[in-house]
Structures are given as structure tokens and as C-alpha cells.
C-alpha positions, 0 to 999 in steps of 0.5 A, a space after each residue: 682050424 679056420 680063420 674068419 675074415 668077415 661075416 654079418 650079424 647073426 641071430 642073437 645067442 640067448 644068454 644062460 639064465 641061472 636061477 636068482 635068489 628070488 627065483 630060488 626062494 619063489 620056488 620054495 615058497 610056491 612049490 613047498 610052503 603053499 602046498 603045506 599051508 593048504 594041506 594044514 588048513 584043510 586038515 584043521 577044517 575037519 569038523 569046523 563050522 560051515 562058515 570057517 570051513 568055507 573060508 579055510 577051503 577058499 584060502 587053501 584054494 588060493 594057496 593051491 592055485 598059486 603053487 600050481 600057476 608057479 609050477 605050470 607057467 613059464 619061467 618069464 611069468 614067475 615074477 609077475 606071479 610073485 607080485 600078483 599073489 600077495 595082492 590077491 591074498 590081501 584082497 582075499 582078507 579084505 573080502 572076508 572082513 567085509 563079508 564078516 557080519 551076523 548071518 554071513 561069514 563068522 569069526 570063531 576060535 579056529 579062524 582067529 588061531 589060523 589068522 594069528 599064526 599065518 599072518 606074521 609068518 606070511 609077512 616074514 615070507 613075503 619079505 624073503 620073497 622080495 629080497 630084491 625089491 625092498 619096497 615091494 616087500 614092505 608094501 605087501 607086509 604092511 598091506 597084509 598087516 593092515 587087512 589082518 588087523 581090520 579082519 580081527 577088529 571087525 570080528 571084535 566090534 561085531 561080537 562075532 569072535 568070542 575068544 577076542 580080548 580088547 587088545 587083540 587087534 592091536 597085538 596082531 598089528 604090533 607083531 606084524 609091524 615088528 616082522 615087517 621092520 625086521 624083514 626090512 633090516 634083513 633085506 638091506 643087510 642082504 642088499 649090502 652083502 650081495 653088492 659087496 659080493 658083485 663088486 668082488 666079481 667086477 673089474 673096477 676099471 672096465 665094469 666087466 666081470 673079472 677073472 674071479 668071476 670067470 673062474 667061478 663060472 667055468 668051474 661049473 660044467 658048461 653045456 657042449 657047444 658053449 663057445 669060449 673066446 680069448 681076446 687081446 689088444 694088439 701092441 697095447 704096451 705101445 699105447 701106454 709107452 706112447 700116450 700114458 697109462 690114463 690113455 691106456 685106460 681109456 682104451 681098455 674101457 673103450 674096448 669093454 664098451 664095444 664088447 658089451 654093445 656087440 654082445 648085447 646080452 648074448 653072452 658074458 664078457 670078462 676082463 681076464 687081466 691086463 689087456 686080455 679079455 675072455 667071452 663065454 657064448 652059450 650054445 644055440 640049438 638053431 645055429 652053428 655055434 661056432 660060425 655064430 660066435 665067430 661072426 660076433 668076434 668078427 663084429 667086435 674086431 671090426 668095431 675096435 679097428 674102426 673106432 678112434 680113441 682119445 688122442 687120435 689112437 687106433 688099436 686092433 684086437 686079435 682073438 682065439 675061439 673055441 667050442 666046449 665038446 661033449 664030455 670035455 672040461 672047459 679048460 680044454 676048450 680055453 687051452 685051444 682058444 688061447 692057442 688060437 689067439 697066439 696063432 692069430 698074433 703070430 699070423 699078423 694080428 687084427 684077425 679071429 682064428 677058430 680052433 676045434 
């Protein structure tokens, strides 16, 4: 058991970065779909004409390069890759269109089949790849639709594609535009769904994550060394009784602002209920997580005590802290933190108590 009375700011705790939906879709697209497409193209190229084979090998190489980069690059580069790869693919199609001429690259039934199959499917895949950025999804989809239509039209105009009918370029464009339209509708529906889901996990008054979100997060196993804190505004009932509930709401919002300012992305803050808050602070291999978390809590406590709220009100915080031990459930650490909070209250309030 240890009482913490002070301490300066410590190096930031890095917040956990679980895979987002775009990242999960990106992994599926780059690490599964692209290698499968590349393998299919290489198999299709067996026995193809030299011109078709060059195009298929180059397209397969582009797909495999994208897959390899996603696998090898650090996660922080994945967003750059998913934005650059569609642009590279569109540029590839435009280059093939420019090089398609008598004596150069030429269209044939195999390349036409590949284009008609891959273009709409790729447009749909990119829509899913950018569920978090509908504008980028539309722009890349429209870009590929235009580039593929230009390529087919050029094959037709140059007489290099014997299998073309007069309306094939228009048909390809219409199909791709339909896919872009439906993909955009899906993205909007998904955005609204996610917004509703997120709203259910946010406290409407403070903007912090709520108890439902806390319960969901702590149901998942937390790494040993994760710090868990429970905080309570001292004598909060007096604020409501003396100044009214509107003033009490301002105090709650002010305390939430302090939590967000001090944490600055180094952990997650939750409104547990009433005047109680909870914090989850991930472990840091380079620091003593207990001391680091205690210093952060002391910083929160001191900042709240320093602030003057509406009407000249001043409030203080008490906090209990514990750390998840190897092999134990988060609930055990929470119970220790809650017990430490009670001790902080019983021993005079306006303090941080740690319990290992």
C-alpha cells in the first residue's frame, strides 16, 4: 500500500491501438485478396500471347508488391499504403491504355476478360477499403472506372480487340458506376451504424466513454502491468445541494476535460457513473507503470484542486490505483483500486492511494 503525494510528469504511456475496421479490411485485401488475384493472373497467363503475358505479369507483380509492403511495413504506414496502392493501380491501367497501339501492347480476349472481371470487383473492394473515408472510396472507384473504360475504348478504336462489341466500353462504365453507387450507399449506412454504436458507448454529458464501454473493454484480457484507477469527486452532493444540478453538470464536464487534457491519449478515461470515473492505462516496458500511473493521477488531482469552476466552486478528487498482475482478471485489480479509493476517502480525501 502506498500513498502518492506528488511527482512530476513522466514519459507518456502509449495507448493501445487495436485493429480498426479499415485496418482489418486492409489486411484481408492486401494479404489475402491480392495474392489470390496475382496467382490467378499468372495461371491465366499460361499459353497467352507475349503482349498479354507482359501485362498480366506486370499486374501480378504490382499486386504482390502491395501485399509484401503491407506485410513488411510497420502498421503506421498501412494507411499510406492503402491510399497509394489504388492510385498506382489506376496509373498502371492508364499506362497500358497509352501503350496499346499497333506494334506495341495489344488487347485480346484474355485481357478483355481479365479487365471485365477485375474492374468492378476492384471498385467494390476499394469501397470497403475506405469505409472510413467515403470520399476517397468514391474518387478511387470513379478513377478506376474512367481508366478501365478508356482502355477498352482505346482497344476498340485501334481495332486491337477482336472480341469488342460497340457498346462494351459503355457497358463496363455503367457496371462500374453502379458498383460505385452501391458502395457509397453501403459506406454511408456503415458510417451511421458505427456512429450509433459509438454513441451508445459515450456519456452524453462529459463526452467520455461510459460504463458500458468500460465493461466491454475490461471483459477482454488486459496485459499484465495495465494500470486501473477509480476516481471520485469529493463531497459532490454538496455541489448539487448548494449550487444546483446545472452547476454540478459543469463540474463533471470540467473534471472530464482535466482527465482528457492530462491523459492526452496515454490511456482511456470513462465516466463510471454519477461523480465517479475510471481510467485504464496500458503498460509501458520502459517505465515502472505503477509509479507512472500514480504520477498521472497526482497530476489530475492537483489540476482539479487548482481549478475554479462556475460560481467560484472548488472541488477535489480522491483516487484509488492498482495494476493488473500476471494471470489475474481485471476485476481483481478493479476491486483493489476500489478498495484503495475507499481508503483515500477515509483518510481525508483529496489524495491518491495505490494498492498492489
